[in-house]
HTML snippet that shows the backbone in 3Dmol.js (N, CA, C, O; Angstrom):
<script src="https://3Dmol.org/build/3Dmol-min.js"></script>
<div id="view" style="width:600px;height:400px;position:relative"></div>
<script>
const pdb = `
ATOM      1  N   MET A   1       0.842  -1.199   0.000  1.00  0.00           N
ATOM      2  CA  MET A   1       0.000   0.000   0.000  1.00  0.00           C
ATOM      3  C   MET A   1       0.875   1.247   0.000  1.00  0.00           C
ATOM      4  O   MET A   1       0.669   2.169  -0.789  1.00  0.00           O
ATOM      5  N   ALA A   2       1.855   1.258   0.900  1.00  0.00           N
ATOM      6  CA  ALA A   2       2.751   2.415   1.001  1.00  0.00           C
ATOM      7  C   ALA A   2       3.518   2.631  -0.304  1.00  0.00           C
ATOM      8  O   ALA A   2       3.796   3.765  -0.695  1.00  0.00           O
ATOM      9  N   VAL A   3       3.853   1.524  -0.968  1.00  0.00           N
ATOM     10  CA  VAL A   3       4.591   1.621  -2.229  1.00  0.00           C
ATOM     11  C   VAL A   3       3.756   2.333  -3.283  1.00  0.00           C
ATOM     12  O   VAL A   3       4.272   3.143  -4.052  1.00  0.00           O
ATOM     13  N   MET A   4       2.463   2.027  -3.314  1.00  0.00           N
ATOM     14  CA  MET A   4       1.576   2.656  -4.295  1.00  0.00           C
ATOM     15  C   MET A   4       1.463   4.150  -4.028  1.00  0.00           C
ATOM     16  O   MET A   4       1.446   4.959  -4.955  1.00  0.00           O
ATOM     17  N   VAL A   5       1.384   4.507  -2.745  1.00  0.00           N
ATOM     18  CA  VAL A   5       1.296   5.920  -2.369  1.00  0.00           C
ATOM     19  C   VAL A   5       2.587   6.629  -2.753  1.00  0.00           C
ATOM     20  O   VAL A   5       2.559   7.735  -3.293  1.00  0.00           O
ATOM     21  N   LEU A   6       3.717   5.990  -2.474  1.00  0.00           N
ATOM     22  CA  LEU A   6       5.014   6.579  -2.801  1.00  0.00           C
ATOM     23  C   LEU A   6       5.147   6.763  -4.308  1.00  0.00           C
ATOM     24  O   LEU A   6       5.664   7.781  -4.767  1.00  0.00           O
ATOM     25  N   PHE A   7       4.683   5.785  -5.078  1.00  0.00           N
ATOM     26  CA  PHE A   7       4.751   5.870  -6.534  1.00  0.00           C
ATOM     27  C   PHE A   7       3.929   7.044  -7.042  1.00  0.00           C
ATOM     28  O   PHE A   7       4.337   7.743  -7.970  1.00  0.00           O
ATOM     29  N   ALA A   8       2.764   7.258  -6.426  1.00  0.00           N
ATOM     30  CA  ALA A   8       1.911   8.379  -6.815  1.00  0.00           C
ATOM     31  C   ALA A   8       2.615   9.694  -6.513  1.00  0.00           C
ATOM     32  O   ALA A   8       2.546  10.643  -7.293  1.00  0.00           O
ATOM     33  N   PHE A   9       3.301   9.737  -5.357  1.00  0.00           N
ATOM     34  CA  PHE A   9       4.057  10.937  -4.991  1.00  0.00           C
ATOM     35  C   PHE A   9       5.146  11.214  -6.023  1.00  0.00           C
ATOM     36  O   PHE A   9       5.326  12.353  -6.456  1.00  0.00           O
ATOM     37  N   ILE A  10       5.870  10.165  -6.413  1.00  0.00           N
ATOM     38  CA  ILE A  10       6.959  10.319  -7.382  1.00  0.00           C
ATOM     39  C   ILE A  10       6.426  10.859  -8.707  1.00  0.00           C
ATOM     40  O   ILE A  10       7.029  11.749  -9.308  1.00  0.00           O
ATOM     41  N   GLN A  11       5.294  10.321  -9.160  1.00  0.00           N
ATOM     42  CA  GLN A  11       4.716  10.784 -10.426  1.00  0.00           C
ATOM     43  C   GLN A  11       4.314  12.247 -10.331  1.00  0.00           C
ATOM     44  O   GLN A  11       4.535  13.018 -11.266  1.00  0.00           O
ATOM     45  N   TRP A  12       3.718  12.636  -9.189  1.00  0.00           N
ATOM     46  CA  TRP A  12       3.259  14.014  -9.012  1.00  0.00           C
ATOM     47  C   TRP A  12       4.442  14.968  -8.928  1.00  0.00           C
ATOM     48  O   TRP A  12       4.433  16.043  -9.527  1.00  0.00           O
ATOM     49  N   VAL A  13       5.468  14.556  -8.173  1.00  0.00           N
ATOM     50  CA  VAL A  13       6.655  15.398  -8.018  1.00  0.00           C
ATOM     51  C   VAL A  13       7.375  15.560  -9.356  1.00  0.00           C
ATOM     52  O   VAL A  13       7.903  16.629  -9.663  1.00  0.00           O
ATOM     53  N   SER A  14       7.390  14.492 -10.145  1.00  0.00           N
ATOM     54  CA  SER A  14       8.069  14.530 -11.443  1.00  0.00           C
ATOM     55  C   SER A  14       7.447  15.572 -12.362  1.00  0.00           C
ATOM     56  O   SER A  14       8.124  16.110 -13.239  1.00  0.00           O
ATOM     57  N   SER A  15       6.172  15.857 -12.169  1.00  0.00           N
ATOM     58  CA  SER A  15       5.482  16.832 -13.015  1.00  0.00           C
ATOM     59  C   SER A  15       5.578  18.240 -12.438  1.00  0.00           C
ATOM     60  O   SER A  15       5.096  19.199 -13.041  1.00  0.00           O
ATOM     61  N   SER A  16       6.205  18.360 -11.260  1.00  0.00           N
ATOM     62  CA  SER A  16       6.313  19.666 -10.616  1.00  0.00           C
ATOM     63  C   SER A  16       7.665  20.307 -10.908  1.00  0.00           C
ATOM     64  O   SER A  16       8.701  19.681 -10.682  1.00  0.00           O
ATOM     65  N   PRO A  17       7.674  21.543 -11.405  1.00  0.00           N
ATOM     66  CA  PRO A  17       8.919  22.231 -11.740  1.00  0.00           C
ATOM     67  C   PRO A  17       9.593  22.877 -10.538  1.00  0.00           C
ATOM     68  O   PRO A  17      10.712  23.379 -10.646  1.00  0.00           O
ATOM     69  N   HIS A  18       8.914  22.867  -9.391  1.00  0.00           N
ATOM     70  CA  HIS A  18       9.450  23.552  -8.219  1.00  0.00           C
ATOM     71  C   HIS A  18      10.244  22.588  -7.347  1.00  0.00           C
ATOM     72  O   HIS A  18       9.702  21.602  -6.846  1.00  0.00           O
ATOM     73  N   PHE A  19      11.535  22.879  -7.168  1.00  0.00           N
ATOM     74  CA  PHE A  19      12.399  22.001  -6.378  1.00  0.00           C
ATOM     75  C   PHE A  19      11.960  21.948  -4.925  1.00  0.00           C
ATOM     76  O   PHE A  19      12.037  20.897  -4.287  1.00  0.00           O
ATOM     77  N   SER A  20      11.498  23.085  -4.396  1.00  0.00           N
ATOM     78  CA  SER A  20      11.066  23.131  -2.996  1.00  0.00           C
ATOM     79  C   SER A  20       9.882  22.197  -2.778  1.00  0.00           C
ATOM     80  O   SER A  20       9.774  21.555  -1.733  1.00  0.00           O
ATOM     81  N   VAL A  21       8.999  22.124  -3.767  1.00  0.00           N
ATOM     82  CA  VAL A  21       7.845  21.227  -3.677  1.00  0.00           C
ATOM     83  C   VAL A  21       8.321  19.781  -3.726  1.00  0.00           C
ATOM     84  O   VAL A  21       7.785  18.916  -3.034  1.00  0.00           O
ATOM     85  N   LEU A  22       9.331  19.531  -4.551  1.00  0.00           N
ATOM     86  CA  LEU A  22       9.877  18.187  -4.671  1.00  0.00           C
ATOM     87  C   LEU A  22      10.460  17.732  -3.341  1.00  0.00           C
ATOM     88  O   LEU A  22      10.194  16.617  -2.892  1.00  0.00           O
ATOM     89  N   VAL A  23      11.250  18.589  -2.714  1.00  0.00           N
ATOM     90  CA  VAL A  23      11.864  18.261  -1.425  1.00  0.00           C
ATOM     91  C   VAL A  23      10.783  18.020  -0.375  1.00  0.00           C
ATOM     92  O   VAL A  23      10.872  17.079   0.413  1.00  0.00           O
ATOM     93  N   PHE A  24       9.762  18.877  -0.370  1.00  0.00           N
ATOM     94  CA  PHE A  24       8.670  18.739   0.598  1.00  0.00           C
ATOM     95  C   PHE A  24       7.966  17.397   0.448  1.00  0.00           C
ATOM     96  O   PHE A  24       7.655  16.740   1.441  1.00  0.00           O
ATOM     97  N   ASN A  25       7.717  16.993  -0.788  1.00  0.00           N
ATOM     98  CA  ASN A  25       7.019  15.737  -1.028  1.00  0.00           C
ATOM     99  C   ASN A  25       7.897  14.529  -0.716  1.00  0.00           C
ATOM    100  O   ASN A  25       7.393  13.491  -0.288  1.00  0.00           O
ATOM    101  N   LEU A  26       9.200  14.655  -0.926  1.00  0.00           N
ATOM    102  CA  LEU A  26      10.092  13.558  -0.563  1.00  0.00           C
ATOM    103  C   LEU A  26      10.061  13.352   0.946  1.00  0.00           C
ATOM    104  O   LEU A  26      10.039  12.217   1.420  1.00  0.00           O
ATOM    105  N   ARG A  27      10.058  14.452   1.700  1.00  0.00           N
ATOM    106  CA  ARG A  27       9.999  14.355   3.160  1.00  0.00           C
ATOM    107  C   ARG A  27       8.673  13.757   3.593  1.00  0.00           C
ATOM    108  O   ARG A  27       8.629  12.924   4.498  1.00  0.00           O
ATOM    109  N   THR A  28       7.597  14.178   2.951  1.00  0.00           N
ATOM    110  CA  THR A  28       6.266  13.657   3.283  1.00  0.00           C
ATOM    111  C   THR A  28       6.198  12.161   2.982  1.00  0.00           C
ATOM    112  O   THR A  28       5.636  11.391   3.760  1.00  0.00           O
ATOM    113  N   ALA A  29       6.765  11.760   1.863  1.00  0.00           N
ATOM    114  CA  ALA A  29       6.758  10.348   1.482  1.00  0.00           C
ATOM    115  C   ALA A  29       7.520   9.519   2.513  1.00  0.00           C
ATOM    116  O   ALA A  29       7.091   8.422   2.870  1.00  0.00           O
ATOM    117  N   ARG A  30       8.650  10.043   2.993  1.00  0.00           N
ATOM    118  CA  ARG A  30       9.422   9.317   4.001  1.00  0.00           C
ATOM    119  C   ARG A  30       8.620   9.187   5.290  1.00  0.00           C
ATOM    120  O   ARG A  30       8.677   8.153   5.955  1.00  0.00           O
ATOM    121  N   ASN A  31       7.876  10.227   5.645  1.00  0.00           N
ATOM    122  CA  ASN A  31       7.050  10.180   6.856  1.00  0.00           C
ATOM    123  C   ASN A  31       5.949   9.139   6.710  1.00  0.00           C
ATOM    124  O   ASN A  31       5.632   8.433   7.667  1.00  0.00           O
ATOM    125  N   ILE A  32       5.365   9.039   5.521  1.00  0.00           N
ATOM    126  CA  ILE A  32       4.308   8.050   5.265  1.00  0.00           C
ATOM    127  C   ILE A  32       4.870   6.640   5.429  1.00  0.00           C
ATOM    128  O   ILE A  32       4.218   5.763   5.996  1.00  0.00           O
ATOM    129  N   ILE A  33       6.086   6.435   4.927  1.00  0.00           N
ATOM    130  CA  ILE A  33       6.717   5.114   5.035  1.00  0.00           C
ATOM    131  C   ILE A  33       6.969   4.777   6.504  1.00  0.00           C
ATOM    132  O   ILE A  33       6.789   3.632   6.918  1.00  0.00           O
ATOM    133  N   LYS A  34       7.381   5.760   7.283  1.00  0.00           N
ATOM    134  CA  LYS A  34       7.642   5.526   8.705  1.00  0.00           C
ATOM    135  C   LYS A  34       6.356   5.170   9.439  1.00  0.00           C
ATOM    136  O   LYS A  34       6.366   4.333  10.341  1.00  0.00           O
ATOM    137  N   LEU A  35       5.247   5.805   9.055  1.00  0.00           N
ATOM    138  CA  LEU A  35       3.966   5.564   9.726  1.00  0.00           C
ATOM    139  C   LEU A  35       3.354   4.232   9.315  1.00  0.00           C
ATOM    140  O   LEU A  35       2.603   3.625  10.078  1.00  0.00           O
ATOM    141  N   SER A  36       3.676   3.782   8.114  1.00  0.00           N
ATOM    142  CA  SER A  36       3.062   2.550   7.623  1.00  0.00           C
ATOM    143  C   SER A  36       3.711   1.312   8.241  1.00  0.00           C
ATOM    144  O   SER A  36       3.313   0.188   7.935  1.00  0.00           O
TER     145      SER A  36
END
`;
const viewer = $3Dmol.createViewer("view");
viewer.addModel(pdb, "pdb");
viewer.setStyle({}, {cartoon: {color: "spectrum"}});
viewer.zoomTo();
viewer.render();
</script>
């Protein structure tokens, strides 16, 4: 389940031109993995 969520994050971040948004989502993804 967490893998699917992480994959969705990666796809969304890949379409985002803002590096700050990318970093934020990477941190959020890591937090999701820790909680799962």
